[in-house]
LOFIMI-46767 format. One record per residue (C-alpha): residue number from 1; x, y, z. Coordinates in nm, 4 decimals. Layout:
BEGIN
+------+----------+----------+----------+
: resi :       px :       py :       pz :
+------+----------+----------+----------+
:  NUM :        X :        Y :        Z :
...
+------+----------+----------+----------+
***
This chain:
BEGIN
+------+----------+----------+----------+
: resi :       px :       py :       pz :
+------+----------+----------+----------+
:    1 :  20.7030 :  -4.2280 :  17.8606 :
:    2 :  20.3630 :  -4.2081 :  17.6911 :
:    3 :  20.1630 :  -4.5046 :  17.5669 :
:    4 :  20.0675 :  -4.4372 :  17.2051 :
:    5 :  20.0076 :  -4.7629 :  17.0257 :
:    6 :  19.8864 :  -4.6041 :  16.7001 :
:    7 :  20.1965 :  -4.3847 :  16.6742 :
:    8 :  20.4308 :  -4.6749 :  16.7508 :
:    9 :  20.2681 :  -4.9025 :  16.4935 :
:   10 :  20.2936 :  -4.6390 :  16.2193 :
:   11 :  20.6487 :  -4.5452 :  16.3153 :
:   12 :  20.7660 :  -4.9059 :  16.3007 :
:   13 :  20.6130 :  -4.9608 :  15.9576 :
:   14 :  20.7702 :  -4.6432 :  15.8199 :
:   15 :  21.1114 :  -4.6575 :  15.9893 :
:   16 :  21.1527 :  -5.0011 :  16.1567 :
:   17 :  21.1808 :  -4.8262 :  16.4929 :
:   18 :  20.9910 :  -4.6043 :  16.7358 :
:   19 :  21.1070 :  -4.2615 :  16.6235 :
:   20 :  20.9875 :  -4.0742 :  16.9333 :
:   21 :  21.1807 :  -4.2162 :  17.2282 :
:   22 :  20.9118 :  -4.0890 :  17.4658 :
:   23 :  20.6459 :  -4.3217 :  17.3269 :
:   24 :  20.5812 :  -4.6913 :  17.3811 :
:   25 :  20.3358 :  -4.9542 :  17.2630 :
:   26 :  20.2046 :  -5.0490 :  17.6041 :
:   27 :  20.2483 :  -4.9951 :  17.9761 :
:   28 :  20.3780 :  -5.3532 :  17.9843 :
:   29 :  20.7035 :  -5.2738 :  17.8062 :
:   30 :  20.9602 :  -4.9951 :  17.7740 :
:   31 :  21.1445 :  -4.9988 :  17.4396 :
:   32 :  21.5151 :  -5.0823 :  17.4497 :
:   33 :  21.6483 :  -4.8693 :  17.1629 :
:   34 :  22.0013 :  -4.7836 :  17.0519 :
:   35 :  22.1582 :  -4.4407 :  17.1032 :
:   36 :  22.4847 :  -4.3575 :  16.9277 :
:   37 :  22.7258 :  -4.2263 :  17.1913 :
:   38 :  23.0425 :  -4.3833 :  17.0473 :
:   39 :  23.3436 :  -4.1547 :  17.0281 :
:   40 :  23.4477 :  -4.1071 :  16.6648 :
:   41 :  23.7858 :  -4.1082 :  16.4922 :
:   42 :  23.7964 :  -3.8294 :  16.2336 :
:   43 :  23.8493 :  -3.9546 :  15.8758 :
:   44 :  23.9725 :  -3.7324 :  15.5923 :
:   45 :  24.0726 :  -3.9912 :  15.3320 :
:   46 :  24.0976 :  -4.3659 :  15.2724 :
:   47 :  24.4369 :  -4.3878 :  15.4428 :
:   48 :  24.2849 :  -4.2474 :  15.7619 :
:   49 :  24.0011 :  -4.4966 :  15.7343 :
:   50 :  24.2330 :  -4.7918 :  15.6841 :
:   51 :  24.4448 :  -4.6992 :  15.9866 :
:   52 :  24.1389 :  -4.6428 :  16.2062 :
:   53 :  23.9833 :  -4.9775 :  16.1170 :
:   54 :  24.3074 :  -5.1672 :  16.1634 :
:   55 :  24.3621 :  -5.0048 :  16.5028 :
:   56 :  24.0087 :  -5.0860 :  16.6161 :
:   57 :  24.0317 :  -5.4500 :  16.5065 :
:   58 :  24.3690 :  -5.4877 :  16.6763 :
:   59 :  24.2233 :  -5.3532 :  17.0001 :
:   60 :  23.9151 :  -5.5763 :  17.0077 :
:   61 :  24.0950 :  -5.8971 :  16.9031 :
:   62 :  24.4033 :  -5.8804 :  17.1241 :
:   63 :  24.2610 :  -6.1250 :  17.3809 :
:   64 :  24.1544 :  -6.3776 :  17.1166 :
:   65 :  23.7898 :  -6.3517 :  17.2199 :
:   66 :  23.6458 :  -6.1861 :  16.9072 :
:   67 :  23.5038 :  -6.3359 :  16.5883 :
:   68 :  23.4005 :  -6.1616 :  16.2669 :
:   69 :  23.0754 :  -6.1777 :  16.0708 :
:   70 :  23.2019 :  -6.2035 :  15.7138 :
:   71 :  22.9704 :  -6.1428 :  15.4186 :
:   72 :  23.0531 :  -6.1509 :  15.0496 :
:   73 :  23.0863 :  -5.7712 :  15.0361 :
:   74 :  23.3759 :  -5.5302 :  15.0692 :
:   75 :  23.2973 :  -5.3830 :  15.4135 :
:   76 :  23.3587 :  -5.6969 :  15.6176 :
:   77 :  23.6271 :  -5.8148 :  15.3716 :
:   78 :  23.8317 :  -5.5072 :  15.4647 :
:   79 :  23.7929 :  -5.5950 :  15.8328 :
:   80 :  23.8935 :  -5.9558 :  15.7624 :
:   81 :  24.2366 :  -5.8366 :  15.6468 :
:   82 :  24.3051 :  -5.7023 :  15.9961 :
:   83 :  24.1895 :  -6.0104 :  16.1880 :
:   84 :  24.4726 :  -6.2176 :  16.3404 :
:   85 :  24.5556 :  -6.5237 :  16.1335 :
:   86 :  24.3539 :  -6.8247 :  16.2468 :
:   87 :  24.0612 :  -6.6152 :  16.3706 :
:   88 :  23.7071 :  -6.7447 :  16.3207 :
:   89 :  23.4638 :  -6.5815 :  16.0800 :
:   90 :  23.0948 :  -6.6595 :  16.0316 :
:   91 :  22.8839 :  -6.6231 :  15.7157 :
:   92 :  22.5051 :  -6.6480 :  15.6961 :
:   93 :  22.3433 :  -6.8872 :  15.4500 :
:   94 :  21.9654 :  -6.8681 :  15.4232 :
:   95 :  21.7957 :  -7.1943 :  15.3275 :
:   96 :  21.4687 :  -7.2197 :  15.1349 :
:   97 :  21.3961 :  -7.5856 :  15.0508 :
:   98 :  21.3836 :  -7.6418 :  14.6755 :
:   99 :  21.4683 :  -7.2803 :  14.5860 :
:  100 :  21.8081 :  -7.1263 :  14.5119 :
:  101 :  21.8562 :  -6.7936 :  14.6890 :
:  102 :  22.1456 :  -6.5496 :  14.7329 :
:  103 :  22.4485 :  -6.7292 :  14.8784 :
:  104 :  22.7373 :  -6.5199 :  15.0082 :
:  105 :  22.9349 :  -6.8120 :  15.1448 :
:  106 :  23.1343 :  -6.8704 :  14.8243 :
:  107 :  23.2708 :  -6.5155 :  14.8090 :
:  108 :  23.3235 :  -6.5058 :  15.1862 :
:  109 :  23.5215 :  -6.8310 :  15.1711 :
:  110 :  23.7637 :  -6.6681 :  14.9252 :
:  111 :  23.8258 :  -6.3779 :  15.1614 :
:  112 :  23.8694 :  -6.6150 :  15.4547 :
:  113 :  24.1232 :  -6.8242 :  15.2624 :
:  114 :  24.3131 :  -6.5146 :  15.1498 :
:  115 :  24.3384 :  -6.3939 :  15.5107 :
:  116 :  24.4127 :  -6.7311 :  15.6755 :
:  117 :  24.0881 :  -6.7389 :  15.8729 :
:  118 :  23.8659 :  -7.0245 :  15.9904 :
:  119 :  23.5387 :  -7.0001 :  15.7979 :
:  120 :  23.2131 :  -7.1262 :  15.9485 :
:  121 :  22.8659 :  -7.1123 :  15.7932 :
:  122 :  22.5507 :  -7.0289 :  15.9899 :
:  123 :  22.2478 :  -7.1783 :  15.8173 :
:  124 :  21.9292 :  -6.9749 :  15.8611 :
:  125 :  21.5824 :  -7.1325 :  15.8256 :
:  126 :  21.2312 :  -6.9909 :  15.8510 :
:  127 :  21.1902 :  -7.1977 :  16.1672 :
:  128 :  21.4584 :  -6.9751 :  16.3258 :
:  129 :  21.2290 :  -6.6757 :  16.2775 :
:  130 :  20.9408 :  -6.8561 :  16.4448 :
:  131 :  21.1656 :  -6.9600 :  16.7332 :
:  132 :  21.3765 :  -6.6495 :  16.7943 :
:  133 :  21.1625 :  -6.3517 :  16.6882 :
:  134 :  20.9450 :  -6.3449 :  17.0043 :
:  135 :  21.2554 :  -6.3653 :  17.2254 :
:  136 :  21.4137 :  -6.0709 :  17.0451 :
:  137 :  21.0910 :  -5.8712 :  17.0634 :
:  138 :  21.0658 :  -5.9290 :  17.4366 :
:  139 :  21.4117 :  -5.7863 :  17.4868 :
:  140 :  21.3610 :  -5.4937 :  17.2491 :
:  141 :  21.0140 :  -5.4021 :  17.3665 :
:  142 :  20.9196 :  -5.3513 :  17.0024 :
:  143 :  20.8855 :  -5.5438 :  16.6754 :
:  144 :  21.2121 :  -5.6357 :  16.5057 :
:  145 :  21.3886 :  -5.6042 :  16.1703 :
:  146 :  21.4218 :  -5.9390 :  15.9899 :
:  147 :  21.8032 :  -5.9329 :  16.0115 :
:  148 :  21.7918 :  -5.9591 :  16.3912 :
:  149 :  21.7083 :  -6.3291 :  16.3824 :
:  150 :  22.0184 :  -6.4253 :  16.1862 :
:  151 :  22.2414 :  -6.1921 :  16.3850 :
:  152 :  22.1079 :  -6.3503 :  16.7038 :
:  153 :  22.1702 :  -6.7037 :  16.5766 :
:  154 :  22.5270 :  -6.6079 :  16.4822 :
:  155 :  22.5774 :  -6.4597 :  16.8283 :
:  156 :  22.4591 :  -6.7806 :  16.9926 :
:  157 :  22.7035 :  -6.9810 :  16.7817 :
:  158 :  22.9924 :  -6.7453 :  16.8556 :
:  159 :  22.9159 :  -6.7684 :  17.2276 :
:  160 :  22.9023 :  -7.1461 :  17.2061 :
:  161 :  23.2439 :  -7.1370 :  17.0383 :
:  162 :  23.3858 :  -6.9417 :  17.3322 :
:  163 :  23.3872 :  -6.5872 :  17.1944 :
:  164 :  23.2942 :  -6.2827 :  17.4006 :
:  165 :  23.2294 :  -6.0373 :  17.1176 :
:  166 :  23.1447 :  -6.0408 :  16.7504 :
:  167 :  23.2548 :  -5.7848 :  16.4910 :
:  168 :  23.0249 :  -5.6576 :  16.2145 :
:  169 :  23.0863 :  -5.4272 :  15.9186 :
:  170 :  22.7578 :  -5.2502 :  15.9893 :
:  171 :  22.7011 :  -4.8830 :  15.8985 :
:  172 :  22.9805 :  -4.8586 :  15.6425 :
:  173 :  22.7051 :  -4.7833 :  15.3902 :
:  174 :  22.5508 :  -4.5159 :  15.6092 :
:  175 :  22.8753 :  -4.3391 :  15.6918 :
:  176 :  23.0465 :  -4.3575 :  15.3528 :
:  177 :  22.7806 :  -4.3253 :  15.0828 :
:  178 :  22.6938 :  -4.6855 :  15.0138 :
:  179 :  22.3216 :  -4.6415 :  14.9627 :
:  180 :  22.3237 :  -4.5416 :  14.5983 :
:  181 :  21.9458 :  -4.5116 :  14.5724 :
:  182 :  21.9204 :  -4.2614 :  14.8561 :
:  183 :  22.2229 :  -4.0707 :  14.7281 :
:  184 :  22.1055 :  -4.0688 :  14.3667 :
:  185 :  21.9575 :  -3.7166 :  14.3686 :
:  186 :  21.8799 :  -3.4114 :  14.5799 :
:  187 :  21.5536 :  -3.5039 :  14.7508 :
:  188 :  21.2747 :  -3.2654 :  14.8457 :
:  189 :  21.1112 :  -3.3382 :  15.1805 :
:  190 :  20.7907 :  -3.4986 :  15.0550 :
:  191 :  20.9513 :  -3.7133 :  14.7901 :
:  192 :  21.2148 :  -3.8394 :  15.0337 :
:  193 :  20.9432 :  -3.9369 :  15.2834 :
:  194 :  20.7750 :  -4.1354 :  15.0042 :
:  195 :  21.1066 :  -4.2883 :  14.8910 :
:  196 :  21.2324 :  -4.3855 :  15.2352 :
:  197 :  20.9176 :  -4.5176 :  15.4095 :
:  198 :  20.9304 :  -4.8977 :  15.4190 :
:  199 :  20.5531 :  -4.9436 :  15.4516 :
:  200 :  20.3091 :  -4.6528 :  15.4319 :
:  201 :  20.0853 :  -4.6873 :  15.7401 :
:  202 :  19.7649 :  -4.5795 :  15.5641 :
:  203 :  19.7888 :  -4.8826 :  15.3325 :
:  204 :  19.7878 :  -5.1170 :  15.6311 :
:  205 :  19.6460 :  -4.9662 :  15.9494 :
:  206 :  19.2921 :  -4.8539 :  16.0231 :
:  207 :  19.4235 :  -4.5753 :  16.2469 :
:  208 :  19.7443 :  -4.4582 :  16.0785 :
:  209 :  19.9616 :  -4.1755 :  16.2105 :
:  210 :  20.1849 :  -3.9545 :  15.9964 :
:  211 :  20.5400 :  -3.9694 :  16.1378 :
:  212 :  20.7499 :  -3.7177 :  15.9477 :
:  213 :  20.9804 :  -3.5636 :  16.2079 :
:  214 :  21.2671 :  -3.8165 :  16.1668 :
:  215 :  21.3124 :  -3.6891 :  15.8121 :
:  216 :  21.2015 :  -3.3258 :  15.8494 :
:  217 :  21.4702 :  -3.2580 :  16.1113 :
:  218 :  21.7306 :  -3.2963 :  15.8329 :
:  219 :  21.5581 :  -3.0450 :  15.6035 :
:  220 :  21.7335 :  -2.7350 :  15.4694 :
:  221 :  21.5635 :  -2.5023 :  15.2248 :
:  222 :  21.3137 :  -2.7703 :  15.1286 :
:  223 :  21.5707 :  -3.0436 :  15.0651 :
:  224 :  21.6929 :  -3.3287 :  15.2863 :
:  225 :  22.0574 :  -3.3638 :  15.3890 :
:  226 :  22.0598 :  -3.7343 :  15.3129 :
:  227 :  22.4107 :  -3.8062 :  15.4420 :
:  228 :  22.3331 :  -3.6536 :  15.7813 :
:  229 :  22.0030 :  -3.8431 :  15.7914 :
:  230 :  22.1891 :  -4.1669 :  15.7166 :
:  231 :  22.4591 :  -4.1248 :  15.9810 :
:  232 :  22.2115 :  -3.9849 :  16.2312 :
:  233 :  21.8602 :  -4.1284 :  16.2539 :
:  234 :  21.9141 :  -4.4157 :  16.0083 :
:  235 :  22.2348 :  -4.5296 :  16.1828 :
:  236 :  22.0631 :  -4.5517 :  16.5212 :
:  237 :  21.7781 :  -4.7540 :  16.3713 :
:  238 :  22.0178 :  -4.9897 :  16.1925 :
:  239 :  22.2484 :  -5.0327 :  16.4891 :
:  240 :  21.9467 :  -5.1086 :  16.7053 :
:  241 :  21.9063 :  -5.4408 :  16.5252 :
:  242 :  22.2653 :  -5.5427 :  16.5992 :
:  243 :  22.2702 :  -5.4202 :  16.9573 :
:  244 :  21.9402 :  -5.5896 :  17.0416 :
:  245 :  22.0465 :  -5.9233 :  16.8919 :
:  246 :  22.3832 :  -5.9173 :  17.0680 :
:  247 :  22.2416 :  -5.8041 :  17.4014 :
:  248 :  21.9706 :  -6.0691 :  17.3883 :
:  249 :  22.2353 :  -6.3343 :  17.3211 :
:  250 :  22.4641 :  -6.1948 :  17.5928 :
:  251 :  22.7642 :  -6.1203 :  17.3717 :
:  252 :  22.9574 :  -5.8023 :  17.3005 :
:  253 :  22.9149 :  -5.6028 :  16.9783 :
:  254 :  23.1954 :  -5.4361 :  16.7810 :
:  255 :  23.1231 :  -5.2168 :  16.4761 :
:  256 :  23.4503 :  -5.0510 :  16.3665 :
:  257 :  23.2959 :  -4.8330 :  16.0945 :
:  258 :  23.0659 :  -4.6738 :  16.3534 :
:  259 :  23.3710 :  -4.5565 :  16.5472 :
:  260 :  23.4733 :  -4.3348 :  16.2520 :
:  261 :  23.3301 :  -4.0140 :  16.1057 :
:  262 :  23.4027 :  -3.8616 :  15.7677 :
:  263 :  23.5180 :  -3.5026 :  15.8199 :
:  264 :  23.4389 :  -3.3890 :  15.4655 :
:  265 :  23.1338 :  -3.3723 :  15.2385 :
:  266 :  23.0601 :  -3.6890 :  15.0437 :
:  267 :  23.1625 :  -3.6676 :  14.6793 :
:  268 :  22.8112 :  -3.7110 :  14.5411 :
:  269 :  22.9357 :  -3.6913 :  14.1838 :
:  270 :  23.1505 :  -4.0023 :  14.2321 :
:  271 :  22.8635 :  -4.1860 :  14.3986 :
:  272 :  22.6143 :  -4.0896 :  14.1290 :
:  273 :  22.8596 :  -4.1996 :  13.8618 :
:  274 :  22.8601 :  -4.5490 :  14.0114 :
:  275 :  23.1452 :  -4.5322 :  14.2658 :
:  276 :  22.9567 :  -4.5659 :  14.5918 :
:  277 :  23.1595 :  -4.6087 :  14.9113 :
:  278 :  23.4599 :  -4.4824 :  14.7172 :
:  279 :  23.6824 :  -4.4517 :  15.0277 :
:  280 :  23.6119 :  -4.8103 :  15.1334 :
:  281 :  23.6665 :  -4.9242 :  14.7743 :
:  282 :  24.0080 :  -4.7570 :  14.7785 :
:  283 :  24.0974 :  -4.9490 :  15.0952 :
:  284 :  23.9608 :  -5.2739 :  14.9506 :
:  285 :  24.1608 :  -5.2325 :  14.6294 :
:  286 :  24.4832 :  -5.1797 :  14.8247 :
:  287 :  24.4225 :  -5.4817 :  15.0486 :
:  288 :  24.2878 :  -5.7150 :  14.7776 :
:  289 :  24.4772 :  -5.6085 :  14.4675 :
:  290 :  24.3985 :  -5.9370 :  14.2891 :
:  291 :  24.0248 :  -5.9285 :  14.3701 :
:  292 :  23.7415 :  -5.7523 :  14.1911 :
:  293 :  23.5070 :  -5.5638 :  14.4227 :
:  294 :  23.1661 :  -5.7364 :  14.4141 :
:  295 :  22.8323 :  -5.5709 :  14.3455 :
:  296 :  22.6661 :  -5.4638 :  14.6708 :
:  297 :  22.3829 :  -5.6824 :  14.8017 :
:  298 :  22.1885 :  -5.6454 :  15.1293 :
:  299 :  22.2269 :  -5.9045 :  15.4026 :
:  300 :  22.0559 :  -6.2117 :  15.2491 :
:  301 :  21.7067 :  -6.2762 :  15.3798 :
:  302 :  21.4743 :  -6.4529 :  15.1343 :
:  303 :  21.1532 :  -6.3043 :  15.2692 :
:  304 :  20.9943 :  -6.3109 :  14.9229 :
:  305 :  21.0229 :  -6.6893 :  14.9201 :
:  306 :  20.9477 :  -6.7476 :  15.2885 :
:  307 :  20.6366 :  -6.5268 :  15.2932 :
:  308 :  20.5084 :  -6.6041 :  14.9429 :
:  309 :  20.1952 :  -6.7763 :  15.0740 :
:  310 :  20.1288 :  -6.5590 :  15.3803 :
:  311 :  19.7698 :  -6.4325 :  15.3619 :
:  312 :  19.8364 :  -6.1217 :  15.5671 :
:  313 :  19.7449 :  -6.0022 :  15.9173 :
:  314 :  19.4173 :  -6.0967 :  16.0830 :
:  315 :  19.4165 :  -5.8628 :  16.3830 :
:  316 :  19.1534 :  -5.5825 :  16.3855 :
:  317 :  19.4176 :  -5.3070 :  16.3654 :
:  318 :  19.4921 :  -5.4033 :  16.0041 :
:  319 :  19.2987 :  -5.3878 :  15.6787 :
:  320 :  19.2322 :  -5.7314 :  15.5248 :
:  321 :  19.4425 :  -5.8095 :  15.2174 :
:  322 :  19.6738 :  -5.5146 :  15.2922 :
:  323 :  19.9851 :  -5.7178 :  15.2112 :
:  324 :  19.8642 :  -5.8765 :  14.8861 :
:  325 :  20.0902 :  -5.6636 :  14.6628 :
:  326 :  20.3826 :  -5.6228 :  14.9024 :
:  327 :  20.7407 :  -5.7417 :  14.8749 :
:  328 :  20.8643 :  -6.0022 :  15.1195 :
:  329 :  21.0534 :  -5.7438 :  15.3261 :
:  330 :  20.7384 :  -5.5319 :  15.3557 :
:  331 :  20.5323 :  -5.8369 :  15.4499 :
:  332 :  20.7833 :  -5.9156 :  15.7230 :
:  333 :  20.7366 :  -5.5712 :  15.8811 :
:  334 :  20.3602 :  -5.6192 :  15.8918 :
:  335 :  20.3966 :  -5.9750 :  16.0202 :
:  336 :  20.6470 :  -5.8667 :  16.2844 :
:  337 :  20.4145 :  -5.5914 :  16.4020 :
:  338 :  20.1223 :  -5.8323 :  16.4311 :
:  339 :  20.3448 :  -6.0863 :  16.6066 :
:  340 :  20.4545 :  -5.8254 :  16.8599 :
:  341 :  20.0957 :  -5.7159 :  16.9278 :
:  342 :  20.0059 :  -6.0800 :  16.9894 :
:  343 :  20.2988 :  -6.1142 :  17.2284 :
:  344 :  20.1758 :  -5.8099 :  17.4207 :
:  345 :  19.8167 :  -5.9311 :  17.4268 :
:  346 :  19.9032 :  -6.2789 :  17.5487 :
:  347 :  20.1092 :  -6.1463 :  17.8375 :
:  348 :  20.4370 :  -6.3083 :  17.7398 :
:  349 :  20.6287 :  -5.9968 :  17.8373 :
:  350 :  20.5051 :  -6.0042 :  18.1958 :
:  351 :  20.5789 :  -6.3750 :  18.2178 :
:  352 :  20.9370 :  -6.3289 :  18.0962 :
:  353 :  21.0359 :  -6.0338 :  18.3156 :
+------+----------+----------+----------+
***
């Protein structure tokens, strides 16, 4: 492992992870990052997918020690249909005092009722980020994605309720063409780097590093194979948030979609015509014939509201006012990076080993 703080800072801002597994922020900490070694069930059509998901849910719920994270979307709703009747499901509800934000609990409650499941709501507050983010960073050895806090809080609740594992619908988008923006065209290398990067390091850092290899490795004849990028590099980054939160909480993680692999090219025409995740939609429509598939929304996290008044980072690695024009999600990445650097500097990692 090589200490390369500048590389790690830039990589986190661009990709929410340390792309080069041989680099670390500091000698004090070795990153704990996810590697996808799960054996895959080959999927050729929606019937294969339905059978594979049902089989996986049956296997991980047979001892009664698994709960499901249920959103208002179709991915976890499909999984809910396979949960044993009377199982517990959890839905996140972010709270911003005095402001109405996205609330998935209403839609999730309908799925839970349809499937005969016990529905519980996990309320998420900004104070949870202040409380749990340093703990999650200590375990990860790196800054964290904003979703890790709410996943962690759900894991703590599931553990308190006596469960040994929690099931998520994560990576359905990555495996089955759910990210319509990324799938919207054939991307050349440079334009995909610009499109995908969460925060461009040279806007923020005084010593930025260009980290292009995570994308360039999926290049062919000047264009990026976006599907392979999504179910390769992007999947490992995304799953890292779930695995870190669950490991930190001491509970098992189940992600049935990650145990499957589409053995056919994505039908980009269908996706670009507005039918993203068409295989999962076919399963959803069979299982919920009286329901209308909802519009896709990311996991709720009202960072725009929570970080509206944040003045930006004050550490010397950052340019002043670098976050003035950023979205809330971008501000969180900069804040998380500064928070992690403070954790390193204050020696919390050594104290918690």
